[in-house]
PAMITOR-914111 format. One line per field, with one value per residue (C-alpha): residue number from 1; x, y, z. Coordinates in steps of 0.2 Angstrom, whole numbers, plus 5000, padded with zeros to 4 digits. Example, Ala and Ser with C-alpha at 12.3 -4.5 7.8 and 13.67 -1.06 7.14 Angstrom:
! residues 2
pos: (1, 2)
x: (5062, 5068)
y: (4978, 4995)
z: (5039, 5036)
This chain:
! residues 503
pos: (1, 2, 3, 4, 5, 6, 7, 8, 9, 10, 11, 12, 13, 14, 15, 16, 17, 18, 19, 20, 21, 22, 23, 24, 25, 26, 27, 28, 29, 30, 31, 32, 33, 34, 35, 36, 37, 38, 39, 40, 41, 42, 43, 44, 45, 46, 47, 48, 49, 50, 51, 52, 53, 54, 55, 56, 57, 58, 59, 60, 61, 62, 63, 64, 65, 66, 67, 68, 69, 70, 71, 72, 73, 74, 75, 76, 77, 78, 79, 80, 81, 82, 83, 84, 85, 86, 87, 88, 89, 90, 91, 92, 93, 94, 95, 96, 97, 98, 99, 100, 101, 102, 103, 104, 105, 106, 107, 108, 109, 110, 111, 112, 113, 114, 115, 116, 117, 118, 119, 120, 121, 122, 123, 124, 125, 126, 127, 128, 129, 130, 131, 132, 133, 134, 135, 136, 137, 138, 139, 140, 141, 142, 143, 144, 145, 146, 147, 148, 149, 150, 151, 152, 153, 154, 155, 156, 157, 158, 159, 160, 161, 162, 163, 164, 165, 166, 167, 168, 169, 170, 171, 172, 173, 174, 175, 176, 177, 178, 179, 180, 181, 182, 183, 184, 185, 186, 187, 188, 189, 190, 191, 192, 193, 194, 195, 196, 197, 198, 199, 200, 201, 202, 203, 204, 205, 206, 207, 208, 209, 210, 211, 212, 213, 214, 215, 216, 217, 218, 219, 220, 221, 222, 223, 224, 225, 226, 227, 228, 229, 230, 231, 232, 233, 234, 235, 236, 237, 238, 239, 240, 241, 242, 243, 244, 245, 246, 247, 248, 249, 250, 251, 252, 253, 254, 255, 256, 257, 258, 259, 260, 261, 262, 263, 264, 265, 266, 267, 268, 269, 270, 271, 272, 273, 274, 275, 276, 277, 278, 279, 280, 281, 282, 283, 284, 285, 286, 287, 288, 289, 290, 291, 292, 293, 294, 295, 296, 297, 298, 299, 300, 301, 302, 303, 304, 305, 306, 307, 308, 309, 310, 311, 312, 313, 314, 315, 316, 317, 318, 319, 320, 321, 322, 323, 324, 325, 326, 327, 328, 329, 330, 331, 332, 333, 334, 335, 336, 337, 338, 339, 340, 341, 342, 343, 344, 345, 346, 347, 348, 349, 350, 351, 352, 353, 354, 355, 356, 357, 358, 359, 360, 361, 362, 363, 364, 365, 366, 367, 368, 369, 370, 371, 372, 373, 374, 375, 376, 377, 378, 379, 380, 381, 382, 383, 384, 385, 386, 387, 388, 389, 390, 391, 392, 393, 394, 395, 396, 397, 398, 399, 400, 401, 402, 403, 404, 405, 406, 407, 408, 409, 410, 411, 412, 413, 414, 415, 416, 417, 418, 419, 420, 421, 422, 423, 424, 425, 426, 427, 428, 429, 430, 431, 432, 433, 434, 435, 436, 437, 438, 439, 440, 441, 442, 443, 444, 445, 446, 447, 448, 449, 450, 451, 452, 453, 454, 455, 456, 457, 458, 459, 460, 461, 462, 463, 464, 465, 466, 467, 468, 469, 470, 471, 472, 473, 474, 475, 476, 477, 478, 479, 480, 481, 482, 483, 484, 485, 486, 487, 488, 489, 490, 491, 492, 493, 494, 495, 496, 497, 498, 499, 500, 501, 502, 503)
x: (5214, 5228, 5230, 5245, 5235, 5222, 5236, 5243, 5226, 5224, 5241, 5236, 5219, 5225, 5243, 5241, 5239, 5254, 5265, 5251, 5246, 5264, 5269, 5253, 5252, 5237, 5233, 5220, 5210, 5195, 5189, 5186, 5169, 5173, 5188, 5196, 5212, 5221, 5229, 5245, 5239, 5224, 5214, 5202, 5192, 5197, 5181, 5171, 5182, 5180, 5161, 5161, 5167, 5185, 5179, 5170, 5187, 5195, 5182, 5184, 5203, 5203, 5191, 5203, 5218, 5208, 5206, 5225, 5229, 5218, 5222, 5204, 5208, 5219, 5208, 5193, 5200, 5185, 5172, 5156, 5162, 5147, 5145, 5163, 5162, 5147, 5156, 5172, 5163, 5151, 5164, 5176, 5162, 5155, 5172, 5175, 5157, 5161, 5177, 5166, 5169, 5153, 5148, 5144, 5129, 5128, 5139, 5135, 5129, 5125, 5127, 5128, 5144, 5154, 5153, 5162, 5178, 5176, 5176, 5164, 5152, 5154, 5149, 5134, 5128, 5131, 5121, 5107, 5107, 5106, 5092, 5082, 5085, 5079, 5063, 5060, 5062, 5050, 5037, 5039, 5036, 5021, 5014, 5017, 5009, 4994, 4992, 4995, 4981, 4969, 4973, 4970, 4952, 4947, 4938, 4947, 4938, 4949, 4966, 4973, 4969, 4975, 4993, 4994, 4988, 5000, 5015, 5010, 5008, 5025, 5034, 5025, 5031, 5049, 5049, 5042, 5055, 5069, 5062, 5062, 5080, 5085, 5076, 5084, 5101, 5098, 5091, 5105, 5117, 5109, 5111, 5120, 5118, 5114, 5125, 5141, 5151, 5154, 5145, 5143, 5152, 5169, 5174, 5180, 5182, 5201, 5201, 5200, 5215, 5225, 5221, 5227, 5243, 5246, 5244, 5256, 5269, 5268, 5269, 5284, 5292, 5289, 5296, 5312, 5316, 5318, 5332, 5345, 5362, 5372, 5360, 5362, 5381, 5380, 5369, 5381, 5396, 5387, 5383, 5401, 5407, 5395, 5399, 5418, 5416, 5403, 5391, 5374, 5377, 5365, 5351, 5355, 5354, 5338, 5331, 5336, 5328, 5312, 5312, 5315, 5301, 5289, 5294, 5290, 5274, 5269, 5274, 5263, 5248, 5251, 5251, 5235, 5226, 5230, 5225, 5208, 5197, 5189, 5206, 5215, 5203, 5203, 5222, 5222, 5213, 5226, 5240, 5232, 5230, 5248, 5253, 5242, 5249, 5267, 5262, 5255, 5271, 5282, 5271, 5271, 5290, 5291, 5278, 5288, 5296, 5299, 5305, 5314, 5303, 5287, 5276, 5267, 5252, 5235, 5221, 5203, 5192, 5174, 5158, 5166, 5150, 5147, 5147, 5143, 5157, 5170, 5175, 5165, 5174, 5165, 5172, 5189, 5191, 5181, 5197, 5198, 5180, 5169, 5151, 5144, 5134, 5136, 5127, 5137, 5134, 5146, 5131, 5118, 5104, 5094, 5076, 5065, 5080, 5084, 5100, 5096, 5109, 5109, 5114, 5130, 5139, 5156, 5169, 5172, 5189, 5201, 5207, 5221, 5221, 5235, 5231, 5243, 5242, 5257, 5258, 5252, 5235, 5223, 5206, 5195, 5206, 5207, 5188, 5187, 5199, 5188, 5171, 5178, 5184, 5166, 5161, 5175, 5168, 5152, 5162, 5176, 5183, 5194, 5209, 5215, 5232, 5241, 5258, 5269, 5287, 5283, 5268, 5257, 5248, 5232, 5215, 5201, 5186, 5169, 5157, 5155, 5156, 5173, 5179, 5171, 5180, 5197, 5212, 5224, 5243, 5255, 5258, 5276, 5284, 5280, 5289, 5280, 5292, 5284, 5267, 5272, 5281, 5266, 5255, 5253, 5260, 5244, 5231, 5220, 5218, 5231, 5225, 5235, 5226, 5238, 5240, 5256, 5267, 5283, 5296, 5290, 5295, 5309, 5300, 5288, 5270, 5254, 5243, 5229, 5235, 5221, 5229, 5218, 5225, 5235, 5252, 5256, 5265, 5273, 5275, 5283, 5269, 5250, 5238, 5234, 5217, 5217, 5203, 5205, 5201, 5184, 5179, 5185, 5176, 5160, 5163, 5166, 5150, 5140, 5128, 5129, 5114, 5102, 5113, 5111, 5124, 5118, 5118)
y: (4963, 4974, 4974, 4985, 4999, 4998, 4999, 5014, 5023, 5019, 5027, 5043, 5043, 5038, 5045, 5044, 5025, 5023, 5012, 5000, 4999, 4997, 4984, 4974, 4958, 4958, 4939, 4932, 4919, 4911, 4903, 4921, 4926, 4944, 4951, 4950, 4953, 4944, 4960, 4958, 4952, 4957, 4942, 4945, 4935, 4940, 4934, 4945, 4960, 4957, 4959, 4976, 4994, 5001, 5013, 4999, 4989, 5004, 5004, 4985, 4986, 5003, 4995, 4981, 4993, 5003, 4987, 4985, 5003, 5005, 4989, 4983, 4965, 4967, 4981, 4969, 4961, 4955, 4965, 4957, 4951, 4955, 4972, 4976, 4970, 4982, 4996, 4995, 4992, 5006, 5019, 5014, 5014, 5031, 5039, 5030, 5035, 5053, 5052, 5048, 5029, 5019, 5006, 4988, 4978, 4970, 4983, 4990, 5007, 5018, 5036, 5043, 5033, 5047, 5056, 5042, 5032, 5013, 5012, 5026, 5018, 5001, 5009, 5017, 5000, 4991, 5004, 5002, 4984, 4984, 4996, 4986, 4970, 4979, 4985, 4967, 4960, 4973, 4969, 4951, 4954, 4964, 4951, 4938, 4949, 4951, 4932, 4930, 4942, 4934, 4917, 4922, 4928, 4910, 4898, 4886, 4872, 4875, 4876, 4861, 4869, 4886, 4879, 4871, 4887, 4898, 4887, 4887, 4906, 4908, 4897, 4907, 4923, 4917, 4911, 4928, 4937, 4926, 4930, 4948, 4948, 4939, 4951, 4966, 4958, 4957, 4975, 4982, 4975, 4982, 4965, 4949, 4931, 4926, 4911, 4920, 4934, 4941, 4957, 4967, 4963, 4956, 4942, 4944, 4925, 4927, 4938, 4924, 4915, 4932, 4935, 4918, 4919, 4936, 4928, 4914, 4926, 4936, 4921, 4915, 4932, 4932, 4915, 4919, 4933, 4920, 4911, 4907, 4916, 4901, 4901, 4919, 4918, 4904, 4914, 4929, 4918, 4910, 4927, 4933, 4917, 4920, 4938, 4934, 4922, 4932, 4917, 4920, 4939, 4941, 4932, 4943, 4959, 4954, 4949, 4966, 4975, 4965, 4968, 4987, 4987, 4978, 4989, 5005, 4998, 4994, 5012, 5019, 5008, 5013, 5031, 5030, 5020, 5033, 5047, 5038, 5035, 5053, 5063, 5051, 5053, 5072, 5072, 5061, 5075, 5088, 5076, 5073, 5091, 5094, 5080, 5087, 5105, 5098, 5088, 5103, 5113, 5099, 5098, 5116, 5117, 5102, 5110, 5126, 5123, 5106, 5097, 5080, 5071, 5061, 5060, 5045, 5049, 5041, 5053, 5049, 5063, 5062, 5071, 5077, 5082, 5088, 5105, 5114, 5111, 5125, 5120, 5115, 5098, 5092, 5107, 5106, 5087, 5088, 5087, 5068, 5065, 5057, 5057, 5046, 5035, 5032, 5022, 5006, 4992, 4980, 4971, 4976, 4964, 4960, 4959, 4957, 4960, 4977, 4980, 4988, 4997, 4999, 5013, 5008, 5016, 5021, 5020, 5036, 5044, 5040, 5053, 5051, 5063, 5066, 5076, 5086, 5079, 5088, 5097, 5113, 5105, 5106, 5096, 5110, 5112, 5093, 5092, 5105, 5094, 5079, 5088, 5093, 5075, 5069, 5081, 5075, 5057, 5062, 5065, 5052, 5036, 5041, 5035, 5045, 5045, 5056, 5063, 5073, 5070, 5053, 5046, 5033, 5024, 5026, 5019, 5016, 5026, 5018, 5029, 5043, 5032, 5026, 5044, 5046, 5030, 5034, 5034, 5049, 5047, 5061, 5076, 5079, 5091, 5094, 5086, 5090, 5078, 5064, 5070, 5071, 5055, 5046, 5047, 5033, 5037, 5034, 5041, 5053, 5066, 5071, 5082, 5089, 5097, 5108, 5124, 5127, 5129, 5121, 5121, 5117, 5100, 5098, 5086, 5093, 5086, 5090, 5091, 5101, 5110, 5115, 5128, 5133, 5149, 5164, 5156, 5158, 5143, 5141, 5122, 5115, 5111, 5109, 5122, 5130, 5134, 5145, 5144, 5161, 5166, 5173, 5156, 5146, 5157, 5155, 5136, 5134, 5143, 5132, 5120, 5105, 5096, 5103, 5100, 5084, 5077, 5074, 5056)
z: (4772, 4775, 4794, 4794, 4785, 4799, 4812, 4803, 4803, 4822, 4825, 4816, 4825, 4842, 4845, 4864, 4862, 4850, 4861, 4864, 4845, 4840, 4853, 4853, 4841, 4830, 4827, 4815, 4824, 4817, 4833, 4840, 4834, 4832, 4842, 4859, 4869, 4883, 4888, 4877, 4860, 4850, 4842, 4827, 4816, 4798, 4790, 4802, 4799, 4780, 4782, 4789, 4783, 4785, 4798, 4808, 4807, 4815, 4829, 4832, 4834, 4843, 4856, 4860, 4860, 4874, 4884, 4884, 4886, 4902, 4909, 4910, 4913, 4929, 4935, 4937, 4953, 4963, 4954, 4947, 4930, 4920, 4927, 4924, 4906, 4903, 4912, 4902, 4885, 4887, 4892, 4877, 4865, 4870, 4867, 4851, 4845, 4850, 4839, 4824, 4823, 4818, 4831, 4825, 4829, 4846, 4855, 4873, 4869, 4884, 4879, 4897, 4899, 4891, 4908, 4917, 4919, 4920, 4939, 4940, 4928, 4937, 4953, 4945, 4937, 4953, 4963, 4950, 4951, 4970, 4970, 4957, 4967, 4983, 4974, 4968, 4985, 4992, 4979, 4983, 5001, 4998, 4988, 5001, 5014, 5004, 5002, 5020, 5025, 5013, 5020, 5038, 5034, 5029, 5040, 5052, 5043, 5028, 5037, 5028, 5011, 5018, 5022, 5005, 4996, 5007, 5002, 4984, 4984, 4993, 4980, 4966, 4974, 4976, 4958, 4952, 4962, 4955, 4937, 4941, 4947, 4931, 4920, 4929, 4927, 4908, 4907, 4916, 4904, 4889, 4879, 4880, 4885, 4903, 4902, 4897, 4905, 4887, 4884, 4868, 4851, 4858, 4868, 4886, 4888, 4888, 4903, 4916, 4909, 4908, 4926, 4932, 4921, 4930, 4947, 4943, 4936, 4952, 4963, 4953, 4955, 4973, 4976, 4966, 4978, 4992, 4983, 4995, 4995, 4988, 4973, 4970, 4971, 4958, 4947, 4948, 4944, 4929, 4922, 4924, 4915, 4901, 4900, 4899, 4886, 4876, 4875, 4869, 4867, 4853, 4863, 4878, 4868, 4860, 4877, 4885, 4871, 4873, 4892, 4889, 4877, 4889, 4903, 4893, 4888, 4906, 4910, 4897, 4902, 4920, 4915, 4905, 4919, 4931, 4919, 4917, 4901, 4901, 4903, 4891, 4876, 4879, 4879, 4863, 4854, 4860, 4854, 4837, 4834, 4838, 4826, 4812, 4815, 4814, 4798, 4790, 4793, 4786, 4770, 4768, 4769, 4756, 4744, 4739, 4722, 4715, 4731, 4731, 4744, 4743, 4758, 4752, 4763, 4759, 4759, 4758, 4752, 4758, 4752, 4735, 4728, 4710, 4702, 4685, 4673, 4673, 4655, 4640, 4639, 4623, 4614, 4622, 4617, 4601, 4591, 4596, 4598, 4584, 4585, 4599, 4586, 4567, 4554, 4551, 4539, 4549, 4557, 4544, 4540, 4524, 4524, 4508, 4498, 4506, 4516, 4533, 4543, 4562, 4573, 4582, 4597, 4593, 4607, 4617, 4617, 4631, 4643, 4656, 4670, 4683, 4699, 4708, 4726, 4733, 4750, 4743, 4737, 4751, 4753, 4745, 4730, 4727, 4728, 4715, 4704, 4707, 4703, 4686, 4683, 4685, 4672, 4660, 4663, 4654, 4638, 4638, 4646, 4660, 4670, 4685, 4694, 4707, 4708, 4720, 4717, 4710, 4700, 4710, 4695, 4686, 4691, 4678, 4681, 4676, 4685, 4697, 4712, 4707, 4710, 4726, 4732, 4726, 4738, 4735, 4738, 4739, 4751, 4747, 4735, 4716, 4701, 4685, 4676, 4686, 4679, 4660, 4660, 4667, 4652, 4639, 4622, 4612, 4624, 4615, 4629, 4642, 4657, 4672, 4686, 4697, 4706, 4695, 4710, 4704, 4690, 4673, 4666, 4653, 4642, 4629, 4631, 4621, 4636, 4644, 4659, 4671, 4683, 4699, 4706, 4700, 4696, 4677, 4669, 4652, 4649, 4633, 4622, 4625, 4631, 4648, 4655, 4671, 4684, 4693, 4711, 4706, 4698, 4713, 4725, 4716, 4714, 4733, 4737, 4725, 4732, 4722, 4729, 4716, 4701, 4692, 4680, 4662, 4657)
């Protein structure tokens, strides 16, 4: 599992929490059931993370990042542990769910928490718990009063039995009241174990120790301020002596950098805590939009002409769909395609003195496809490339690779779902030399999908260039097929749901 990749995706999705993500340690720990935090580090069970989807991994670690970013551990103070856990989890999960992240099994899921900050949600839950407890007490009192009235109507001859019955009824009512309180506590939490303060999918068991460590740190800091004058003078002299002799300078520089880093992180956490969960997630959307706009501008500036830079961005294209073939690939590739089946005597059998041949599958031709994934290729255009690749797959064995100013390697495609699950690298300028040099020498078919927006390669190549758009190209060798604006317009309007690929 690539934890750095997950952190990178977290940074892209939650730029407002960038300092927390970058400065927190993500530590694998099998003793943790799912994930948890002590306010500084994030601990995760690698076996658990491997069992869920990539988007759920983002949810799990984003959840822990939020506990740190909003200082949930130290904000607990003297609050009811269980209710505070429910409040913080429900608010975080509501906003992460709104951001499109899939929740995992066992989470605290209270949709209305989207309208509250953690403290507000806590007060709401606390008020609900108090009201439920009051209702249970009133119900218990009414039951006891009813039993008392019933007992007073009995004859005095049965007074001894009456006292016993009243005592029994009272105990029964109290037991019932206690049971109702416990049930109410469970229902207010949504789910979880009565024996533990943990709520939802993650563990909060580290919070108590973190709070104790914080208190000890504060006490230590407080006691150090009362150091006597002689000790202070001694410390100053020692510092000057070390400074003059340049002792441990590297350690001191490292410590200063670490202190500065921690101080900056504290300031960021303080800022986010003061802003609150609601406003922070709203601000994050604004920050993310700004970053995407800046990225688009950078990519646009890189994508004019060949360019020299590669962005190396990983793009995951969802809902690619299918479409009718724009090109008759069986005709285009027929020069290298033999019949799908042929009569062969290689595995023939003899029966009653007669040689019987068997219909035998011949190998499909091989096709290598390179996709232009430079900055000028948007998601819609890339989807059109990929839909046509699915059509090619019906006529040939296929390998697919991406390029911008460099080639990122081929992936063997065995079925349509392999295309749906591809990761696409690129986002920089365009260098067609990288594309033509990517192909294997003996491959039967070479295809390049592009918008043609770059200088043609200096190396001749017998390839099929599929150009989407109006740019005319003159490569050295091969053939060019243009997909014009009209065809693209019709393709984008096409509803691929009703179209079924031929087997």
